[in-house]
Residue frames as a rotation matrix with the C-alpha (Angstrom) as fourth column:
MET 1
0.271 -0.071 0.960 -34.67
-0.443 0.876 0.190 10.02
-0.855 -0.476 0.206 -6.82
VAL 2
-0.630 -0.614 -0.474 -32.80
-0.731 0.264 0.630 7.68
-0.262 0.744 -0.615 -9.21
GLN 3
0.544 0.830 -0.122 -34.82
-0.819 0.493 -0.292 5.36
-0.182 0.259 0.949 -11.38
ASP 4
0.726 -0.137 -0.674 -34.00
-0.242 0.867 -0.436 1.68
0.644 0.480 0.596 -11.87
HIS 5
0.902 -0.307 0.305 -31.81
-0.279 0.127 0.952 1.67
-0.331 -0.943 0.029 -8.75
PRO 6
0.536 -0.791 -0.295 -28.32
-0.288 0.157 -0.945 1.78
0.794 0.591 -0.144 -10.28
THR 7
0.870 -0.291 -0.398 -25.68
0.492 0.559 0.667 -0.02
0.029 -0.776 0.630 -8.26
VAL 8
0.508 -0.744 0.433 -22.69
-0.532 -0.667 -0.521 1.80
0.677 0.034 -0.735 -6.78
LEU 9
0.584 -0.435 -0.685 -19.80
0.696 0.702 0.147 0.00
0.417 -0.563 0.714 -5.16
VAL 10
0.760 -0.286 0.584 -18.26
-0.443 -0.885 0.143 2.21
0.476 -0.367 -0.799 -2.49
ALA 11
0.550 -0.668 -0.502 -14.70
0.754 0.655 -0.046 1.19
0.359 -0.354 0.864 -1.55
VAL 12
0.325 -0.385 0.864 -13.39
-0.319 -0.904 -0.283 3.82
0.890 -0.184 -0.417 0.89
ARG 13
-0.326 -0.579 -0.747 -11.01
0.510 0.558 -0.655 3.09
0.796 -0.595 0.113 3.80
GLY 14
-0.954 -0.046 0.297 -12.14
-0.188 -0.681 -0.708 5.99
0.235 -0.731 0.641 6.00
THR 15
-0.676 0.690 -0.258 -15.08
0.737 0.646 -0.200 4.67
0.029 -0.326 -0.945 8.02
GLU 16
-0.314 0.572 -0.757 -16.71
0.339 -0.678 -0.653 7.98
-0.887 -0.462 0.019 8.76
LEU 17
-0.530 0.101 -0.842 -16.64
-0.705 -0.604 0.372 9.19
-0.471 0.790 0.391 5.16
ARG 18
-0.953 0.132 -0.274 -17.65
-0.066 0.790 0.610 5.78
0.297 0.599 -0.744 3.79
ASN 19
-0.601 0.753 -0.266 -20.63
0.753 0.423 -0.504 5.54
-0.267 -0.504 -0.822 6.09
ALA 20
-0.225 0.486 -0.844 -21.78
-0.050 -0.871 -0.488 9.07
-0.973 -0.067 0.221 5.29
VAL 21
-0.671 -0.069 -0.738 -21.45
-0.717 -0.192 0.670 8.51
-0.188 0.979 0.079 1.50
VAL 22
-0.930 0.328 -0.169 -23.20
0.267 0.914 0.305 5.16
0.254 0.239 -0.937 1.68
GLN 23
-0.417 0.799 -0.433 -26.07
0.658 -0.063 -0.750 6.63
-0.627 -0.598 -0.499 3.63
SER 24
-0.292 0.238 -0.926 -26.43
-0.426 -0.899 -0.097 9.56
-0.856 0.367 0.364 1.26
LEU 25
-0.822 -0.049 -0.567 -26.46
-0.557 0.273 0.784 7.30
0.116 0.961 -0.252 -1.81
ARG 26
-0.812 0.563 -0.152 -29.00
0.573 0.819 -0.031 4.93
0.107 -0.112 -0.988 -0.32
GLN 27
-0.283 0.725 -0.628 -31.28
0.339 -0.537 -0.773 7.85
-0.897 -0.432 -0.094 0.63
ASP 28
-0.310 0.107 -0.945 -31.11
-0.722 -0.673 0.160 8.94
-0.619 0.731 0.286 -2.99
GLY 29
0.644 0.765 0.018 -32.24
-0.611 0.528 -0.590 5.50
-0.461 0.369 0.807 -4.19
TYR 30
0.076 -0.678 -0.731 -29.03
-0.843 0.347 -0.410 3.83
0.532 0.648 -0.545 -5.24
LEU 31
0.981 -0.017 -0.192 -28.26
0.099 0.900 0.425 0.15
0.166 -0.436 0.884 -4.44
VAL 32
0.415 -0.863 0.289 -24.97
-0.829 -0.489 -0.270 0.45
0.374 -0.128 -0.918 -2.58
LEU 33
0.757 -0.379 -0.533 -22.35
0.450 0.893 0.004 -2.20
0.474 -0.243 0.846 -2.06
GLU 34
0.802 -0.406 0.439 -19.93
-0.570 -0.739 0.359 -1.29
0.179 -0.538 -0.824 0.68
ALA 35
0.614 -0.709 -0.347 -16.25
0.600 0.705 -0.378 -2.29
0.513 0.024 0.858 0.97
ALA 36
0.938 -0.314 -0.149 -13.73
-0.078 -0.607 0.791 -1.22
-0.338 -0.730 -0.594 3.61
GLY 37
0.003 -1.000 -0.027 -10.73
-0.426 -0.026 0.904 -2.41
-0.905 0.008 -0.426 1.67
THR 38
-0.367 -0.251 -0.896 -9.37
-0.923 -0.017 0.383 -3.74
-0.112 0.968 -0.226 -1.61
SER 39
-0.996 -0.037 -0.078 -10.12
-0.049 0.986 0.157 -7.45
0.071 0.160 -0.985 -1.04
ASP 40
-0.382 0.923 -0.051 -13.71
0.344 0.091 -0.934 -6.71
-0.858 -0.374 -0.353 0.00
ALA 41
0.117 0.435 -0.893 -14.22
-0.625 -0.666 -0.406 -4.52
-0.772 0.606 0.194 -3.08
LEU 42
-0.619 -0.398 -0.677 -12.73
-0.783 0.385 0.489 -7.08
0.066 0.833 -0.550 -5.42
TYR 43
-0.911 0.355 0.209 -14.87
0.266 0.895 -0.358 -9.81
-0.314 -0.271 -0.910 -3.93
LEU 44
-0.052 0.961 -0.273 -18.03
0.129 -0.265 -0.956 -7.77
-0.990 -0.085 -0.110 -4.40
ALA 45
-0.044 -0.034 -0.998 -17.02
-0.869 -0.492 0.055 -6.81
-0.493 0.870 -0.008 -7.96
ARG 46
-0.854 -0.364 -0.372 -16.46
-0.504 0.757 0.417 -10.44
0.130 0.543 -0.830 -8.87
THR 47
-0.913 0.400 -0.084 -19.50
0.408 0.876 -0.259 -11.97
-0.030 -0.270 -0.962 -7.21
HIS 48
-0.476 0.788 -0.389 -22.32
-0.246 -0.544 -0.802 -9.41
-0.844 -0.287 0.453 -7.35
SER 49
-0.367 0.354 0.860 -25.02
0.681 0.732 -0.011 -10.72
-0.634 0.582 -0.509 -9.67
ARG 50
0.755 0.651 0.085 -26.22
0.563 -0.576 -0.593 -7.35
-0.337 0.495 -0.801 -11.07
PRO 51
0.217 -0.654 0.725 -24.37
0.668 -0.442 -0.599 -4.81
0.712 0.614 0.341 -13.13
ILE 52
0.215 -0.266 -0.940 -22.35
0.771 -0.544 0.331 -2.29
-0.599 -0.796 0.088 -11.13
GLN 53
0.782 0.196 0.591 -22.70
0.574 -0.596 -0.562 1.04
0.242 0.779 -0.579 -12.89
VAL 54
0.486 -0.605 0.631 -20.22
-0.395 -0.795 -0.459 3.01
0.780 -0.026 -0.625 -10.78
MET 55
0.423 -0.421 -0.802 -17.38
0.845 0.502 0.183 2.18
0.325 -0.756 0.568 -8.42
LEU 56
0.740 -0.227 0.634 -16.36
-0.371 -0.923 0.103 4.92
0.562 -0.311 -0.767 -6.01
ILE 57
0.639 -0.564 -0.523 -12.92
0.671 0.741 0.020 3.96
0.376 -0.364 0.852 -4.86
ASP 58
0.798 -0.484 -0.360 -10.37
0.045 -0.548 0.835 5.44
-0.601 -0.683 -0.415 -2.44
VAL 59
0.768 -0.547 -0.334 -7.50
-0.577 -0.363 -0.731 6.88
0.278 0.754 -0.595 -4.40
SER 60
-0.116 -0.842 0.527 -5.14
-0.942 0.262 0.211 4.80
-0.315 -0.472 -0.824 -2.19
MET 61
0.034 0.187 0.982 -6.67
-0.083 0.979 -0.183 1.59
-0.996 -0.076 0.049 -3.68
LYS 62
0.648 0.418 -0.637 -6.66
-0.596 -0.243 -0.765 2.60
-0.475 0.875 0.091 -7.34
ASP 63
-0.142 -0.806 -0.575 -3.39
-0.987 0.156 0.025 0.98
0.069 0.571 -0.818 -8.44
GLU 64
-0.904 -0.152 0.400 -4.42
-0.260 0.938 -0.231 -2.39
-0.340 -0.313 -0.887 -7.01
LEU 65
-0.265 0.921 0.284 -8.17
0.119 0.323 -0.939 -2.32
-0.957 -0.216 -0.195 -7.59
LYS 66
0.246 0.443 -0.862 -8.70
-0.729 -0.502 -0.466 -0.75
-0.639 0.743 0.199 -11.01
PRO 67
-0.385 -0.401 -0.831 -6.74
-0.892 0.394 0.223 -3.31
0.238 0.827 -0.509 -13.06
ALA 68
-0.979 0.016 0.202 -8.09
-0.065 0.920 -0.386 -6.24
-0.192 -0.391 -0.900 -11.01
VAL 69
-0.235 0.972 0.024 -11.75
0.041 0.034 -0.999 -5.21
-0.971 -0.233 -0.048 -11.49
LYS 70
-0.275 0.143 -0.951 -11.62
-0.833 -0.529 0.162 -4.27
-0.479 0.837 0.265 -15.21
PRO 71
-0.923 -0.063 -0.381 -11.83
-0.297 0.747 0.594 -7.93
0.247 0.661 -0.708 -16.49
TYR 72
-0.708 0.684 -0.179 -14.98
0.689 0.611 -0.390 -8.54
-0.157 -0.399 -0.903 -14.43
ARG 73
0.352 0.803 -0.481 -16.58
0.647 -0.580 -0.495 -5.10
-0.677 -0.137 -0.724 -14.84
PRO 74
-0.554 -0.696 0.458 -15.28
0.812 -0.330 0.481 -3.57
-0.183 0.638 0.748 -18.13
HIS 75
-0.177 0.533 0.827 -18.26
0.553 -0.642 0.532 -1.14
0.814 0.551 -0.181 -18.43
THR 76
0.560 0.381 -0.735 -18.26
0.828 -0.254 0.499 0.05
0.003 -0.889 -0.458 -14.84
LYS 77
0.421 -0.375 0.826 -17.33
0.023 -0.906 -0.423 3.75
0.907 0.197 -0.373 -14.46
ILE 78
0.139 -0.491 -0.860 -14.75
0.956 0.294 -0.014 4.46
0.260 -0.820 0.510 -11.78
LEU 79
0.628 0.066 0.776 -14.75
-0.060 -0.989 0.133 7.55
0.776 -0.130 -0.617 -9.69
LEU 80
-0.221 -0.782 -0.583 -11.71
0.694 0.295 -0.657 8.13
0.686 -0.550 0.477 -7.45
LEU 81
0.803 0.508 0.310 -12.12
0.088 -0.617 0.782 9.72
0.589 -0.601 -0.540 -4.06
ALA 82
-0.382 -0.880 -0.282 -9.46
0.600 -0.004 -0.800 11.36
0.703 -0.474 0.530 -1.95
GLU 83
0.405 0.565 -0.719 -10.41
0.914 -0.230 0.334 12.62
0.024 -0.792 -0.610 1.45
HIS 84
0.486 -0.354 -0.799 -7.80
0.071 -0.895 0.440 15.41
-0.871 -0.270 -0.410 1.11
SER 85
0.866 -0.197 0.459 -6.57
0.460 -0.041 -0.887 16.81
0.194 0.979 0.056 -2.23
GLU 86
0.012 -0.939 -0.344 -2.89
0.885 -0.150 0.440 17.70
-0.465 -0.309 0.830 -2.35
GLU 87
-0.560 -0.199 0.804 -3.64
0.697 -0.639 0.327 20.36
0.449 0.743 0.496 -4.90
CYS 88
-0.201 0.588 0.784 -6.40
-0.386 -0.783 0.488 21.90
0.900 -0.205 0.384 -2.79
PRO 89
-0.775 -0.205 -0.598 -6.00
0.351 0.648 -0.677 20.74
0.526 -0.734 -0.430 0.83
GLN 90
-0.889 0.455 0.045 -8.72
-0.317 -0.543 -0.778 22.99
-0.330 -0.706 0.627 2.10
GLU 91
-0.308 0.781 -0.543 -11.29
-0.790 0.107 0.603 21.36
0.529 0.615 0.585 -0.20
VAL 92
-0.613 0.183 0.769 -13.52
-0.569 0.572 -0.590 19.17
-0.548 -0.799 -0.246 1.91
VAL 93
-0.775 0.385 -0.501 -15.10
-0.170 0.636 0.753 16.02
0.608 0.669 -0.428 0.44
THR 94
-0.570 0.687 0.449 -18.70
-0.673 -0.078 -0.736 15.73
-0.471 -0.722 0.507 1.62
PRO 95
-0.526 0.449 0.722 -21.38
0.447 0.868 -0.215 13.14
-0.724 0.210 -0.657 0.87
GLU 96
0.533 0.780 -0.327 -23.21
0.134 -0.460 -0.878 15.85
-0.835 0.424 -0.350 -1.11
THR 97
0.109 -0.569 -0.815 -20.29
-0.871 -0.450 0.198 16.52
-0.479 0.689 -0.544 -3.40
VAL 98
-0.854 -0.391 0.343 -19.81
-0.230 0.875 0.427 12.81
-0.467 0.285 -0.837 -3.98
LEU 99
-0.130 0.906 0.402 -23.55
0.511 0.409 -0.756 12.38
-0.850 0.107 -0.516 -4.65
GLY 100
0.533 0.271 -0.802 -23.42
-0.398 -0.756 -0.520 15.20
-0.747 0.596 -0.295 -7.19
LYS 101
-0.406 -0.783 -0.471 -20.54
-0.850 0.133 0.510 13.46
-0.337 0.607 -0.720 -9.02
ILE 102
-0.790 0.180 0.586 -22.37
0.195 0.980 -0.038 10.14
-0.581 0.085 -0.809 -9.04
ARG 103
0.284 0.953 -0.102 -25.58
0.244 -0.175 -0.954 11.82
-0.927 0.247 -0.282 -10.37
GLU 104
0.081 -0.328 -0.941 -23.49
-0.783 -0.605 0.144 13.22
-0.617 0.725 -0.306 -13.26
PHE 105
-0.873 -0.456 0.172 -22.87
-0.292 0.773 0.563 9.67
-0.390 0.442 -0.808 -14.49
PHE 106
-0.559 0.736 0.382 -26.63
0.704 0.665 -0.250 9.10
-0.438 0.129 -0.890 -14.90
LYS 107
-0.136 0.502 -0.854 -27.61
-0.301 -0.843 -0.447 12.31
-0.944 0.196 0.265 -16.63
PRO 108
0.568 0.424 0.706 -29.26
0.498 0.505 -0.705 11.66
-0.655 0.752 0.076 -20.00
């Protein structure tokens, strides 16, 4: 279980994957902000009152979202998520693999 409840903003367009990742992160003790699109994610990044340690964003949103968020959240780490990798199309993204990547950000 994660201590101090770090905040993760999850901005993933695919509903099924987003819901599974959000549930997995919450079960592991993270405070999760959930966005289905770029405008929702940007709104949450601008208005959330606590620090956001990690943003997990859909690779399809990166060009629009990353530069827009940086002025508001310069210290937030960004992890890109692609449901299917072009380099390795058989590689499946699961909530467990995402959770493992998020945990790596908080290792001492």
